[in-house]
N, C-alpha and C positions, 0 to 999 in steps of 0.2 A: 772281250766282254767287260763291261764296266763293273767295278766293285767298290765297296766302301761308300761312305756318305759324308759330304760336307754340308753342314746346315748353314744356309744363307739367310741372314736376317736383314730386312730392308726397312728403311724409314725415310720420310721426307721432311724437309724443313718447313714447318707449318707457317702459313702466311701471317698468323697473328702473334708469332713468337719473337720475331726480330723486327725492331723498329726500322723504318726506312729501308725495307727489304730491297736488296739489289740483285739477289740471285735466288732461283729456285733450285734446290739441291735434292737429289735422291741418292742416298748412299747405302752401302751394304757391307756388313762384316761377314767373313767366311770362317766358320768355326768347325774344325774337324770333330766328328762325333766322339772320338776317343778322349778328347780333352774337355768336353763340355762339363762333366761333373766337377772337375777341378776349378773351372771358372765360376760355376754356380756356388761352390763352397767358399771360395776366396771372397767373392763379393758379399755373400751372406755374412761372413765373419766381420768384414769392415763395416757393414751397415749395423750389425748388432753392437759393435764396439762404439759407434759414433752416435747413432740416432737414439733419442730418448724413448722411453717406454710408451708414451702417449702417441708417438708416430710409428713405432716399430711394426705393429701388426698391419698397418695400411701403407707402409712406405713404398713409394714407387719412384724410381730415379728419372724424374722429368728434368732433362738437362737445363732447359731455359729457366723454368721456375726455380729450380734449385740454385742455379748460378746467381740469379737476380734476387733471390730471397723472397719470392712471391709466396702467398699462402698455399699450402700449410707450412712451408719451409721457413717462414718468417720467425719462427721460434728457435731456429738453429742459428747460431752466431756465424758471421761471415767467415772467420777462420776455420770453423768446423765444416762449413759448406765447401770451402776451397779444398780442405783436406779430403773430404769425400770424393770430390772430383779428381784430385790427384791420385788417390788410391785406385779409382776406377780406371784412369789412364794407365796406371802402373800395371794393372792386370792385362790390359791390351798389349802393352809393351813386352811384359814377361812371357806371355803366351804367343807372341809374334802373330797376332791375329791380322790377317790380310784385310785391306779395305779397298773398295772401289766406289766410284761415284760418277754421276753425271750432273752437270749444272747448266742452267740457262741464265745467261747474262740478260736480265730484264731490261736494263737501260738500253742496251744495244738492240735487243729484239724489238722493243716498242718503237724504235725509230726506223724499222724496216717494213717491207710489204708483207711480212709474216707476223705482224703485231698481234693478230687475232688468234694465233696458234695456241693450242692447249699446252701450257708449259709443263704440266705434270707428265703428260704423254711424252714430250720431248726429253725431259730429264730421265724418265724411266728407260727410254730407248737407249740413251747415251750410257746409262748405267748397265743395261743389259749387254751391250757390246763389250764393255770393259770386263764384265763378269765372265762372259764366254771366253774372252782372251785369257783371263786368269786360269780357267780350267784347261784350256789348250796348252798353255805354257807351264803351269805349275802342278797340275794334277789331272792329266788327261784320262786316267783310268778310273776316275771316281765320278759319282753322280752328286748333284746338289739338290737339296730340298729347300724351296724358296718360301719363306714365311715373312709376311708383311704386317705392319701395324694396322689393326682394324680401326680406322678412324670413323666411328659411328656418327660423328657430328658433320661429316663431309662425304656424302655418297659420291659426289662427282670425282673426288680423288680416287676412291676405291674403284669406281667404274673405269676411269681412264687407265689406271694401272692394269686392271684385269683385261681390258680390251687390247692393250698393247702386248701383254703377255700372250694372249691367244693368237695374235698375229705372228709372234716370234717363236712360240713353241707349238709346233704342229702336232695334232693327234695322229698317231701312227695308224695307217690303214692298209699297209702292204709290206712286202719284203723286197729289197732291203728297207729298213725303216728310214723315213724322211722326217726328222724331228724339227727341222727349221734351224734358225739361228741359235736358239738356246738348246743345243743338242745335248748338253751335259746337265740339264735340269729335268727333274721329274715332270710327269705329264700334266700336273696342275700345280698352281700356287695356292698357298693357304694364308688365312688372315688370323692373327692372334691378338689377344689382349695384352698390351704392354705391361699392365699391372702384374701379370703372372709370367712374364717372359724376360729373362735376363738378356737373351740375345737381342730382342727388340730394343731394350733399354740401352744396350751397347751401341746399336746402330743409331739410336737417338743422340747419344753423346757425340759420336763421330760426326754425324750430319750437322749437329749444332756447332761444333768447333770448326768444321770446314766452312760452313756458311758465314760464320763471323770472320774467319780468315779472309775469305774472298771479298767480304764487304769492308775489310780494312779496320776491324775493331782490334784495339791493342790489348785489352784486358784479358783476353783468352788466348793470346798468341803464344805464350809460353806452353800452355797445354797443347795447342795445335802442333807446335814444333816436336812434341814428344810422340805424336801419332803420325807425323809426316813420313818418317821412314817406312811405316807400315802400308802406306798407300801404294798399291800396285799400279793403279791408273785412275786418273781423274780427267774427265773431258768436259770442256766448257764451250758452249756454242751460244750465239753465233760468234765466230772469230772475226777480227777486224778486216782481214783480207777477203772475207766471204760475204760481207754485208751488201745487201741490195736495198738501197734507200728508197723511201717513199717519193 
């Protein structure tokens, strides 16, 4: 019988957040429920120590906007913004938070006969396979509760993820239970507001750093190298030896 819970927070690399976007990434952080309070407390402390009072009450760790100094973070100096990022990554490292992701190489995909594929669907499925492998190898006797960022500005993203989840996590209708590929995930996934979710913000940071690493950006590479050892599996498709050209 499965026991204990790992909370799986999931986020995608938003299309409008990275210039000249080359990869669609969906990433997840896996947080054991017994260390969640420590993570929430540590992050809250760093934010309180760094962010001014005028931003403190409404502060949300939007990775791309914070890194680039977009409003409302333009009133925070670049060194302070980098320090916030560094402390965030430090928490991930100290708590040894596992990361999985799926990525679609858009440049390769758009040159194939599958160019019209739903890249959100593809990235989620790649991430889901990596997630189930993590449970099988690292924590086979636990369950995962999947929580995704509720992007109210893009219903297509939410629908694509939900539909793929429904196909991968079956509703049990008999005995023995047939749960499908996501056998270690609860029977439904949930959508949360990143403003109130430390876990979603963590997934946002990881997905942001992974996306920029894959795209070849140098300015975030030092941060990426710090989370790289935490990545259990990252899968990128299509691969060069599998390409079917137009």
